[in-house]
N, C-alpha and C positions, 0 to 999 in steps of 0.2 A: 528232388528227384531221389535226394538221400532217404527221406520218408518214405518215400513210395518203394524204393528196395526194400528197406527195411518192412515196411508192412507186408510184401509179398514175401518176405523171406517166414512170415509168421504164419503164414498161410491165410491172411487176409484177402476179400476180393475186393477189388482198388480199379476203380474208373475213373477216366480223365474227360474233363472236356474244357472251352475257354468261353469266355463269357459272352461272344455271340451265340453259343450253343443254349443257353439258357432259354426260356420262354415259358407261355401260358395258353391253353385252350380250356375249352368245354371240358377235359380232363383234369383241368389242373395242372402246377407248376410243376415242369419236365426239364430236364437236361438231354441232347444228342451227346450222348458218351458214349467212351469207347472204353473196351474192357482192356487192362493190360495185361499182357501176356508175359511180359520177362522187363528187367529194368536193370540195369547196371550202369557203373561210369562210362561206357561207352555210347548210350542211346538206351531206346526206348522201344519196343514191339507191341503193338497196338491192332485189338481185335476191328470187327466191323461194328460201325456205326448204330445205335440203337436210341429210341427214345426211351427214357427212364424216370419215372415220377419222383420228385424229391423226396416224397415222403415213403420211398421206398430205402432211401439210405440210413442206415445208422449213425455215422461221423461223416461229414462235410468240412473239410479242409479247402479254405479260401487263400488262394496265393497270389497276387496280380501286383507287379511293379507300378509305383506312381506313374504317372500321375493319375490322381482320383477324378476321373471323368465325369460328366452328366452319366456316361454307358455304365461306370463302375456303380455310379449309384443305382439305375435302374436293376443293376444286377445282386446289388445287395438287398434292394426291396422284393426283387423274386425269391430268394432264398429264403426270406421272411417265411415263407409257406412250408419252409421243412422245418420252423421253429416246433418242438415240443413232439418232432419224430427222429429228430439227427441232432447229435452233438456237433453243434457250429464253432471254428476253429479257423479263425476268431468269429467272433460274434458281428453279424452286419452290424446291429444298431452300436455296437463299440467303434467299427470301421468308418462308420457316418461320422462317428462324433469326433474321433482323435486325430486330426490332421497331421502328419509326421513331424512337422513341424512347428506348428503351435501347440502342441500338446505339451511341450516341454515347458511351456511359459507358465504352467501350473506351478512349477516349481522353481520361484524364483529363487531360494538359498541355495538350490543346487545347479544352477547355470549361469554363465558369464552374463555381464549387461547386456541387454538385450532388448532390441525394438523392432516394432510392426512399421515400415514407412513406407511412403512412396513419393513424396515432395523431396526434390534434390536438394533444395536447402535444409531440411530436418537431417538429412542421411551425412551431408558432410559435416553439419553440426555434430550429429552424435558422433562421428567417428574422430574429430578436434576434441572432442569430450572425453575420449577414449584412448589416449596415449598416441593418436594420432594415425592408427590403424584398426580396420574390422573388415571383417567377413559380410560379404553381400551372397542371400541365397534366395531360391525361387521359393515361394510357398510350397510348390507340385512337382518340384524336380528329384530326382533321386541318381544314384551313381555317381556324384560330383558334378552335373551339369547343371551349367549356367552359374558357377560360382566366381566371386570374384573376390581379390584381396586390395581393397581400398586405402589408397595411402594420403594422409593428407598433404598438399603440396606435389604431389604427382601431376607433372603436366597433364597426364590421359584421365586423373580423376572425376572430372567432369564428364569424359566419354565412358567409361567406367558405370557413371550412376546412369547416365542416360539409356544403357543399353541394358543394364540389369532390371530398369523401371519401365522401358519401354518409353522414354520422356515421360518420365510422372502417371503414367496410364494403370500401374500396374503395384501394387505392394512387394515389399520383400522383406526377408527377418534381415537385420544386421545385428552383428555380435562383435562384440569386443573381440580384438585378437587374444588368443591363449597361447604363451609363447611354447608352452609343452607342445603344440601342434607339430612342433619340428622332430619331436620322438614318436610321435605315432598318434594314432586317433586306437582306441578300447572299444572293441564290439562287446558287450556284456548279454549273454542270450538267457532269457528268465521265463521260466515256465511256471504257470499258476502261479507267479508272485513270488517264485524263488529263483535265485541264479543258479543256474547249473554248469556255464560255461565261460569260457572268454578268449578272445582271439584278438592280438596288437597287430595293426595294420600300420606299417610306415613308409612316408612317403618315398618317392621316388626323388635322386636329387634334383634341386629347380623346380621340384613341383610341389606344390601347397596342398594337393589334396591326396589321401593316402586310401582311396578305393582300390580294390584291387583291379579292377579292369582297366584305371587310370597309372597302371605301374605299383601300385602300393605293394608290397612286400608282408607276406602276412609270419608273424612270430607269434611262439608259443609264452603265455603270460600267467600271473597270477593275479587274484584278486585282492585289493587292499582293504582296509577298513573303509575307507571312504566309498569306495567302489560297493562294496557291502549295504552300507546307508543306503545310496543313488538306489542300488536295484531293489532292494526291498523295499522304501518310499514309492518309489515309481511303480515298482510291480506289483504293490498292494493296490494302487489307483487302478490300474488297467484291468485287475482280476475285477473289481468292482461294475468294468464295463463289458466284461466279458472276453478280452483280450488275453488270454494265456498264453500264446505265444508271441515274443516281442523281442528285440533288439536293441538294447540301450546302444547309444554312441556316447563314451566317456573321453574328454581330454584334459590329462593332468588333474585335476578335481572337481572337474565340472562334465555335466550333462549338458551334451549339444541336441542331442535328436533322438526320437525315440519311433522305432522302426515296426509299424504293426501288421504293413500288409505281407511281404516276405524278407522278412531279415534272411541274411545269406551266411554263408564261410562256416556250414558242418563240414565240407568235403575237407576244407583247407585246415580245421582244427583235427579233423581225424589224420590226416595225413602227418600234421607235426607231433601231435601228443598220442595216437590211438583212442582218445574219446570219441562215441559215437553218441553224440546227442540224438540222433535220430529214434535209438534205441530208447531213448527217458521219456521220446515225445510218443513213441506206440506204446510205451508202456501206461504210459498216462491217460490213452486215450482208449485202452484198453480197459483200466483199472474203472475208470468213468462208467464204460459201459456194463461191467462185470453184474451178472447176474441177471441178464435178459439173456432168453433162451436161444433167439434168432441168430443165426452167422452173424458176424462183424461184416457189412460191405461199407466200404469207404469212397466217396467222391473229394478228387482231389483236382 
């Protein structure tokens, strides 16, 4: 919403639609979109729906929370018909290639010890091998859903592993526990390969998850030398895939996740520091489209 509000403030035309609104007919790929008449922190005012060909748009911002379902896959394939006509943020090909949990595995020097496992005995062995404490995360979750802390010797350890894996029917991320997690989870925003801001999310008492809607508290923070190393290394890899706007989750010295679909926290950072990341994003879009004569029309 912050990006939409900023775009409107610049005089840009903005339409919005949802995944089911994308379709293809004899006239080509289109979206049943609605023009945004007004947007602010209280809500959004929309016009009447109309079918707009995707090749009419100059920029398309795709933001959809995980999980990455088969419907998400179909949406990214339909968005391919806008390639060559619109700036795609983020690129549908990159969204298909970069699972938010698994993409971090490309950077083993930056992450805690991590494994992808489904067999209960292998998960228990991994936990014992890493100080007896690890985090289990679903491959397609978001917002802290489905996360477990596994401790070797816990009477509930078998139940936790059975629940996380569906009795061994699905793989999970197993990650060594990082003690710095009690101090918070840093969300680093990266635009076109460069860090543009960061927000610390501190977990509530007796809660392992720092997600804001799970009771985490946002706090202002700064970027360390290690943060910059992580941000620029991962940001460069993301840029090659057309993943221009991403949010990196960093705990202590370690990268834990790469959020490529809908990294949040713009509003919280603005309230804490006055930093308006939405300005940077809209500036970047306008700069990329500079020199084209038609008025910028964006879909979100």
